[in-house]
N, C-alpha and C positions, 0 to 999 in steps of 0.2 A: 431511107429516107430524110428530107431535110427541113422537117418543118418548125425544127429553133433556127434554123441555118443565124448566124452571128449575131443571137440573142442572148446577152448577157443577164447569170441568172445565179443564183445563191442557192445552197442548200443547207440548210443546218442539221445537224446528227448524223452525217453524210457518208459517217467512214463505216456503218456497219446495217445491214437487214434494211429498209425501205432506203434509207436514206443511199443508201451505197448504192445499190440496183438503178434510181432515180438517178444517180450520176453519173452510170452508164448509158442511160435511156437517151437523157440530154445529151452528151457529146456525140452517141449514136446521131442525132438529128441534128446535130451542126450546131449548139450552144457552146459558147465560153463559160465553164464550170468555176467557184467558188465554192468550197464546204467547210463544213465545220466539224469539230466534235472536240471532247474534251480530254483523253487518253491518250499520251503520246504514242504507245504502242498502235494504237487502231487507225490511228492516224497516218503514222509512215505506214503503215500496208495498207492503206485509199492510194495513199500519194504512189505506192508502188503497184497498184493495181489497175490505177486509174489514168497513172503517165504523167510526166512533168508538164504535161500544158493546164494540167489542174492546181490552180492556188488551194494550199489546204490550211486550215487558220483556227488554230486553237482558242476556244472561246468559253467561258461556261455561257449556260442557257439561260440561268437562272436570274444571274446578278446585271442589275439593272445597265451600272457603267460599264460591262463588258460591252451590252450592246450597243453604246456611245463607241467605244474604240472597234470596234467590230464593223461597223458602218466607215466611221475615219480610214480601215486598212482597204475596204474594198472600194471606198472615192477613189482612193491613192490607184486600184487596178484598174477600174472601170470609170468614164466619167459620168453612165448613170447603169440601173438595173433594167431590166426587163421581167425578170419574172424570180419570183422570190417562192420558194416552197418551204415552209416554216413545220419540219418535219422533227425537231429535235425534242425527247421528250421521256418522262420516266413513268413507273406504273410500276405503283405498290397499291394491294390489294388484303386487308384487312376489316374487320371489325369494327366497328362503330367505337365501340368501348376501348379497342387498343389504341387508338388516337391519342396524342399529345401535340401542343401547339407547333414544336420546333420540326415532326415530321408534315404535319397538315400546311406549315411556312413553305415549306422545301418541297413538294410535288404541287404548290399551286405557284411559286414561282420559277420552276422550270418550264410546268406544262401551259403557263398563262400570263401572267407578270414579263416574263423575260421575253416571250415573245411578242407581247404587245408593244413593250417598250422597243422594241429591235423595227416595229413596222413604224412606229412616230422616230426612231432615229435615222430609217431609211428613206424618210421622205422626199428630204430634199436632193435625193440621188436616184429617185425612183420616175422612170421615165413616161411618158403619154405618146401612145398607151404603155400600162404596165401588169403585170396580173399576179396579184399576190395568193398565195394557195396554202390553206391551214389543213396541214394535216390531224385529225380529231381519232373521233372512236364512235365506233356503233356503241360501245357502253353510255353514252349519254342518252340512248334509247330505250335499254332493255333491263332497266331495273336489274344487273348482277349484283347478288349480295357480296359484302366486301370489297365491292368496288365506289364508293359513293366518297369520297374525295377524289378522284379518278374521274369517275363519271360528271360528277360538276366541273373541272376544270376543262373537260373535251367538250361539254355543254353551252358552257361559256365561252369558245372558243368558235363554236357553230353560231352561236347567239354575234360574235364579232364579224363573222363573213358577213352578217345581214347590215349591220349597225355604220359597219367601218365603208360598207356599198355605198351603202347613202350618202357616207358624208364625203366620200372619196371621188364619187364618181365624174365630179367637173373635171377631176384633175385627172379623168381617164383610166384610173386605176380602179381597176377589179378586182374584189376577192371575193373568193369561192372555197368550200371545204369540201374535203376526200372523208367519210367515214369509214376506214378499211373496220372488218368483224378479224374473226383470229388470224393472224398470220403466221407464218414461220418464219420469225424473226429470232435474235438470240436476249430480247426481251423477255421469254420465260424461263430461263436460265436467270434472272437480274433480280425475280421478285422476292427472294429470300425463300422461296419452296427449296425443300432436303431434295439433292438430286435424285433418290430414289422415288421421289412423290410427283416429279414434273411428268414422267409420260403418264401416269394416272390421271394427274390434272388433264393433261391433254386429251385424253380418251375421252374425259368426262365431256371437254368441252366438244369434240367435233360429233357428241350424240345429240347436242344441241343445234346443228348447222343441218339442213337440210341436205345439202351437197356432199355431207359429210366428209371434209377434209377440209384442214386451211387453206387459206390464200396462199397465195404465193407473190413475195415483195416484186415480181415484176408486173403483177397482173395491178398492183398499186400502181407502179413508176406508170405503165401507160395512161393510167388515168391521169395523174401528174402531165404527162408529157402533153398532152389532150387540152391540159387546162391552161397551160403554159402558152399554148401555139395560138394563134389568129383564128384556127376552127375554131374555138369556145368565143369568139368571140360577143356572143348576144348572151355567154350565160351572167349571171351577175347576182351575187346573194345567194347562190346555189349550194346544195349539200348533193355530192355523190355518194350513195351508198355502195358498198360494195362490202358484202359479209355472207355470200354465199346463201343469201336466205333465213338468215337467223331472226331478224327483227321481224321477218312479214309472213310466215309460216309458221 
């Protein structure tokens, strides 16, 4: 299919998991793609997997100055950007008593502050029309223990989908959110949980999902394709919840 034929797109956190799969789906739909990541190793692996036509840029998602630099780099590649998938994020899950200011600030910087200022930095090159997609989380809705800061950061992103839609609609910029439930991605190995406990934790999570399985990255990527395409032109400030029924049953 060619739902994104010729569209100039940016995917942050595009080297693994949902971001990498979204890059593959965007390419399959005819898009021109820029991805970002922070690890030289995963950047190189993604470049090899996606092909030379994809532009790969090293960028720190939580640094405001990096967002300005990223926008400048993209402007050198594309005169305008038609679709942006703000996917980069981190998940730290721990009880309230364990948080300190530095770790709080880091999670908020990567999940909220950086994406906010990236949208601001991209404003001069966002096309009319353009689609901005925010990757949020079902944790903004379900009150999972130990997810207080993560859930708050994602709830703020859902709010941004609404408020920025109202602000940018006259510019032809649509902002929408995707809120995945648990998805099989490398994030679960990055949460500081001992390896021997990861499967135990995963099984406990699966038991909370009516469909009794984790989502797959392609299931989220397909939703991102839809929101980036003209098929979703009547969606504005909306949230697509893709969680296997976790938040509804």
